[in-house]
C-alpha positions as CSV (number, residue, x, y, z in Angstrom):
1,M,45.7,-6.2,12.7
2,V,42.3,-7.5,11.8
3,V,40.0,-5.0,10.2
4,L,36.4,-5.1,11.2
5,E,34.1,-4.9,8.2
6,V,30.7,-3.3,8.6
7,E,28.0,-3.5,5.9
8,I,25.2,-1.0,6.1
9,A,21.9,-1.8,4.3
10,C,19.7,1.1,3.2
11,P,16.3,0.2,1.7
12,G,14.8,3.1,-0.3
13,Y,13.5,4.5,-3.5
14,F,14.1,7.5,-5.8
15,A,12.0,10.6,-5.8
16,L,12.9,14.2,-6.1
17,N,10.3,15.7,-3.7
18,S,10.9,13.4,-0.7
19,H,13.5,13.7,2.0
20,P,13.5,9.9,2.7
21,S,14.5,9.3,-0.9
22,L,17.9,7.9,-1.9
23,A,18.2,10.8,-4.3
24,F,18.6,13.1,-1.3
25,N,20.2,10.8,1.3
26,G,22.6,8.8,-0.9
27,P,25.2,11.5,-1.5
28,V,25.3,12.3,2.3
29,I,25.7,8.7,3.2
30,D,28.4,8.2,0.7
31,L,30.3,11.2,2.0
32,A,29.9,10.0,5.7
33,V,31.1,6.5,4.9
34,A,34.2,7.9,3.1
35,E,34.9,10.2,6.1
36,L,34.6,7.2,8.5
37,N,36.8,5.0,6.5
38,A,39.5,7.7,6.3
39,A,39.3,8.3,10.1
40,L,39.2,4.6,11.0
41,A,41.6,3.3,8.4
42,G,43.2,0.0,9.4
43,R,40.6,-0.7,12.1
44,I,37.1,-0.5,10.7
45,F,35.9,-0.5,7.1
46,F,32.4,0.5,6.2
47,T,30.4,-0.4,3.0
48,V,26.9,0.6,2.0
49,T,24.4,-1.6,0.2
50,Y,21.5,0.3,-1.2
51,L,18.4,-1.8,-1.5
52,V,16.8,0.1,-4.3
53,L,13.1,-0.5,-4.6
54,N,11.3,0.1,-7.8
55,V,8.3,1.8,-6.3
56,P,6.5,5.1,-7.0
57,N,6.0,6.5,-3.6
58,C,6.6,6.3,0.2
59,L,3.7,4.0,0.9
60,R,4.8,1.3,-1.5
61,N,8.4,1.6,-0.2
62,E,7.0,0.9,3.3
63,E,5.3,-2.2,2.0
64,E,8.3,-3.5,0.1
65,S,11.1,-2.6,2.6
66,S,10.8,-5.7,4.9
67,P,11.0,-8.3,2.1
68,A,14.0,-6.4,0.7
69,L,15.7,-6.4,4.0
70,A,15.1,-10.1,4.5
71,Q,16.5,-11.0,1.1
72,W,19.6,-8.9,1.8
73,Y,20.2,-10.5,5.2
74,Y,19.6,-14.1,4.3
75,R,20.9,-14.2,0.7
76,D,22.8,-11.1,-0.5
77,R,24.9,-9.7,2.3
78,N,28.6,-10.3,2.9
79,K,28.4,-12.9,5.7
80,S,31.8,-12.0,7.0
81,S,30.8,-8.4,7.7
82,L,28.9,-7.0,10.7
83,P,25.5,-6.1,9.4
84,I,23.6,-2.8,10.2
85,V,20.3,-1.5,9.0
86,L,20.0,2.2,8.3
87,A,16.4,3.2,7.6
88,L,15.8,6.5,5.8
89,G,12.0,6.7,6.4
90,C,9.1,5.3,4.5
91,I,9.7,1.9,6.2
92,D,7.5,-0.4,8.2
93,T,9.0,0.5,11.6
94,L,7.6,-2.4,13.6
95,A,8.6,-5.0,11.0
96,A,12.1,-3.6,10.8
97,E,12.4,-3.7,14.6
98,Q,11.1,-7.3,14.7
99,L,13.6,-8.4,12.0
100,T,16.6,-6.7,13.4
101,S,15.7,-7.9,16.9
102,E,15.5,-11.5,15.6
103,W,18.9,-11.0,13.8
104,E,20.4,-9.2,16.8
105,I,21.8,-6.4,14.7
106,L,21.7,-2.6,15.0
107,N,18.8,-0.7,13.5
108,I,19.4,3.0,13.0
109,A,16.6,5.3,11.7
110,S,17.7,8.7,10.3
111,I,14.2,10.1,9.6
112,G,10.6,9.2,10.1
113,V,11.2,7.7,13.6
114,R,8.0,6.8,15.4
115,E,7.2,4.8,18.5
116,T,5.9,1.3,18.0
117,G,4.9,0.5,21.5
118,Q,6.7,-2.9,21.2
119,K,9.3,-4.1,23.7
120,L,11.5,-6.6,21.8
121,P,14.6,-8.5,22.9
122,G,17.8,-7.5,21.0
123,P,19.6,-4.2,20.4
124,V,17.7,-1.0,21.1
125,P,16.9,0.9,17.8
126,I,18.6,4.2,17.5
127,G,16.8,7.2,16.1
128,V,18.9,10.1,14.8
129,G,16.2,12.1,12.9
130,S,16.5,15.8,12.8
131,I,12.8,16.3,13.0
132,A,11.6,16.1,16.6
133,R,8.0,15.0,15.7
134,P,6.9,14.1,19.2
135,S,7.7,17.6,20.4
136,L,5.7,19.1,17.5
137,Y,2.7,16.9,18.4
138,A,3.0,17.9,22.1
139,A,3.0,21.6,21.1
140,F,-0.1,21.0,18.9
141,F,-2.1,19.4,21.7
142,S,-0.9,22.0,24.2
143,L,-2.1,24.7,21.9
144,L,-5.5,23.2,21.5
145,A,-5.8,22.7,25.3
146,M,-4.7,26.3,25.9
147,F,-7.6,27.7,23.8
148,Q,-10.0,24.9,24.7
149,W,-10.5,23.9,21.0
150,T,-12.2,20.5,20.9
151,T,-13.3,20.0,17.3
152,I,-10.6,20.0,14.6
153,Y,-11.0,19.7,10.9
154,I,-7.9,18.0,9.5
155,V,-7.1,18.3,5.8
156,I,-4.5,16.0,4.5
157,D,-2.9,16.5,1.1
158,T,-1.8,13.1,-0.1
159,D,0.2,14.6,-3.0
160,S,2.5,16.5,-0.6
161,P,5.7,15.0,0.7
162,P,5.0,11.9,2.8
163,T,6.0,13.6,6.0
164,Y,2.6,15.4,6.1
165,P,0.3,12.3,5.9
166,T,2.6,10.6,8.4
167,M,2.3,13.5,10.8
168,A,-1.5,13.6,10.3
169,A,-1.7,9.9,11.0
170,S,0.3,10.3,14.2
171,I,-1.9,13.2,15.4
172,I,-5.0,11.1,14.8
173,A,-3.5,8.0,16.5
174,R,-2.4,10.1,19.5
175,N,-5.8,11.6,19.8
176,R,-7.4,8.2,20.0
177,E,-5.2,7.6,23.1
178,L,-6.0,11.0,24.7
179,G,-9.6,11.3,23.7
180,Q,-9.0,15.0,23.7
181,L,-10.6,16.1,20.4
182,V,-13.4,15.5,18.0
183,T,-11.6,15.2,14.6
184,I,-13.1,15.4,11.1
185,V,-10.6,14.2,8.5
186,E,-10.6,15.0,4.8
187,S,-8.0,13.7,2.4
188,I,-7.4,15.5,-0.8
189,A,-5.1,14.7,-3.8
190,W,-4.0,18.3,-4.7
191,E,-2.6,17.5,-8.1
192,R,-5.6,15.4,-9.1
193,R,-8.5,17.6,-7.9
194,P,-10.1,20.9,-9.0
195,T,-8.0,24.0,-8.4
196,T,-10.6,25.6,-6.1
197,L,-11.0,24.7,-2.5
198,N,-14.6,25.9,-2.0
199,D,-16.1,22.5,-1.2
200,T,-13.4,21.8,1.4
201,L,-13.8,25.2,3.1
202,Q,-17.6,24.9,3.0
203,R,-17.5,21.5,4.8
204,F,-15.0,22.9,7.3
205,R,-17.1,25.9,8.2
206,S,-20.2,23.8,8.8
207,V,-18.6,21.6,11.5
208,S,-15.6,23.4,13.1
209,R,-13.7,26.7,13.5
210,V,-10.2,25.2,13.6
211,L,-8.5,23.6,10.6
212,L,-5.2,21.7,10.6
213,F,-3.7,21.6,7.2
214,C,-1.2,18.8,6.6
215,G,0.5,19.7,3.3
216,Q,3.3,21.7,1.8
217,A,3.5,25.5,2.4
218,D,2.6,26.8,-1.1
219,R,-0.7,24.8,-1.0
220,L,-1.4,26.1,2.5
221,R,-1.0,29.6,1.1
222,R,-3.5,28.8,-1.6
223,L,-6.0,27.5,0.9
224,L,-5.7,30.6,3.0
225,I,-6.2,32.8,0.0
226,E,-9.4,30.9,-0.9
227,A,-10.5,31.2,2.7
228,A,-9.9,35.0,2.6
229,K,-12.1,35.3,-0.5
230,K,-14.9,33.6,1.5
231,N,-14.4,36.0,4.4
232,M,-13.1,33.1,6.5
233,T,-9.9,34.9,7.8
234,E,-11.6,37.7,9.8
235,G,-11.0,36.1,13.2
236,E,-13.8,33.6,13.4
237,F,-11.7,30.7,12.0
238,V,-8.2,29.5,12.9
239,Y,-5.7,27.6,10.7
240,I,-2.9,25.5,12.0
241,A,0.1,24.1,10.0
242,F,3.3,22.3,10.7
243,E,6.7,23.3,9.3
244,P,8.5,20.0,10.0
245,F,11.7,21.1,8.4
246,P,12.9,24.2,6.5
247,S,13.3,22.9,3.0
248,K,12.3,23.9,-0.5
249,S,10.6,20.5,-1.0
250,Y,8.1,21.5,1.7
251,G,7.4,24.9,0.1
252,K,8.1,28.4,1.3
253,M,6.3,29.2,4.6
254,T,5.4,32.8,4.0
255,W,2.6,35.0,2.5
256,N,5.2,36.8,0.3
257,Y,5.5,35.1,-3.0
258,G,5.8,38.3,-4.9
259,D,2.7,37.8,-6.9
260,A,-0.6,39.5,-7.5
261,E,-2.2,37.8,-4.4
262,N,0.4,39.0,-1.9
263,E,-1.9,41.5,-0.3
264,I,-4.7,39.0,0.3
265,A,-2.2,36.4,1.4
266,Q,-0.6,38.7,4.0
267,H,-4.0,39.4,5.5
268,A,-5.0,35.7,5.5
269,F,-1.8,34.7,7.3
270,D,-3.0,36.6,10.3
271,S,-5.3,33.7,10.9
272,L,-2.5,31.1,10.7
273,L,-0.6,29.4,13.6
274,V,2.6,27.6,12.5
275,I,4.1,24.9,14.7
276,Q,7.8,24.5,14.0
277,Q,11.0,23.5,15.7
278,H,13.0,26.1,17.6
279,Q,16.1,27.0,15.6
280,S,19.0,27.8,17.9
281,A,22.0,29.7,16.8
282,T,24.1,26.5,16.8
283,S,21.6,24.2,15.1
284,P,22.4,22.9,11.6
285,S,19.5,24.9,10.1
286,G,20.1,28.0,12.3
287,S,22.6,30.8,11.7
288,Q,25.7,28.6,11.7
289,H,25.1,26.2,8.8
290,P,27.7,23.5,7.8
291,P,31.0,24.5,6.2
292,R,30.7,25.5,2.5
293,S,33.1,22.7,1.7
294,L,30.4,20.1,2.7
295,D,27.9,21.9,0.6
296,I,30.2,21.7,-2.4
297,L,31.0,18.0,-1.8
298,F,27.2,17.2,-1.4
299,Q,26.5,18.9,-4.7
300,R,29.4,17.2,-6.5
301,E,28.4,13.7,-5.1
302,A,24.8,14.2,-6.2
303,R,25.7,15.2,-9.7
304,S,28.4,12.6,-10.3
305,K,26.7,9.5,-8.8
306,Y,23.0,10.3,-9.0
307,N,22.8,12.8,-11.9
308,I,20.8,15.2,-9.7
309,T,21.6,18.9,-9.1
310,Y,20.8,20.5,-5.8
311,D,21.2,24.1,-4.7
312,L,21.9,25.2,-1.2
313,D,18.2,25.8,-0.5
314,D,17.7,22.0,-0.8
315,Q,20.2,21.4,2.0
316,V,20.0,24.1,4.7
317,R,18.1,27.2,5.4
318,T,20.3,30.2,4.9
319,P,20.3,32.9,7.6
320,N,17.6,35.5,7.3
C-alpha cells in the first residue's frame, strides 16, 4: 500500500503573550499530528515544517511570512509530499491566498481569519479559528445602532496582544463600508507612555461620549479607574470592550483584582459594556473543557520541546 505523505508548513514567530505564536501553537500541532499519524497509520503520514521567523512582533511576522512560504514551496519542501499551508495568524492573508491559489494547494487558517474580498481560482481557504470575529463586529455595530450612538472614540493599545489592533482595524474598515459612525482613533503604546491616562480621557470627553478600548483587560480596568477619578463613570459616558477569548494573555476581565482600588473599579465597571462570544455548555471554553489528559500532554510537550511552562489558565477557562 502506498502511503500518502503530507507536509504542513507553519510560518510563525516566538512570543509569550500572543496566541498566534509558535510557543503556544507548536505543542498543540505536534500532538495533533501524532494523533493523526497513529489513527491513519499505513495510509497517510503527516509532517510539520515550522518556518520560524526571527521577528519581534506580529506585524513583522506578517511582512515576512510570504517570502518564507515561497522559499519553502520552491526550495525547501519535500517535493514528493502533498503540501499544505497552516496559518496561525499574523500573516498577510491576501498574499497567502494568492500564493496557495497559484500553487493549487490547501490553505488552512487556525486564527486571525479575515475576509479579503478576493475571488481567486484554486482551493477554497479553510478557516477554523475559535474566535468568531465577524459575529463580534456585528454585535458591536448592532449595539451602536440600538442606542443611536454615532461618534465613537477608539483607543488602540499597540502593546497589547495583536488581536486587539487587528480587531480595531477591522472595525474601522467595516465602518468605511457602512458609513455608520464618526470615528476618532487614538493609538497608545501602554508600556512606553506615562502611567496616567488623563490626556486620553480629556481628549475623549471633548469629542464623544462613547469609547471603544482595544487592549487587554487589566489595562481596560486601569482606564476605567482613571475615568472614575475624573467623574466620568456616572452615566454620562459609556465604555465598550471586546473579550475575544478567555485567556490570561488577554488579562482578567473583572473589576475584582483584590487590590486597594477594587471599590472604585467595581463602580467604574457599571459604565462598561463587554462584547464576547457566547459560551455554551458544550463549547471548549465552557463548562465541559477538554480531558485532563490533553492538558497534561500539552504542558509536557511545551516543556520538553519548547522550554515553556503553561498552567491550565493559559489553555482553557475553568468553570466558574
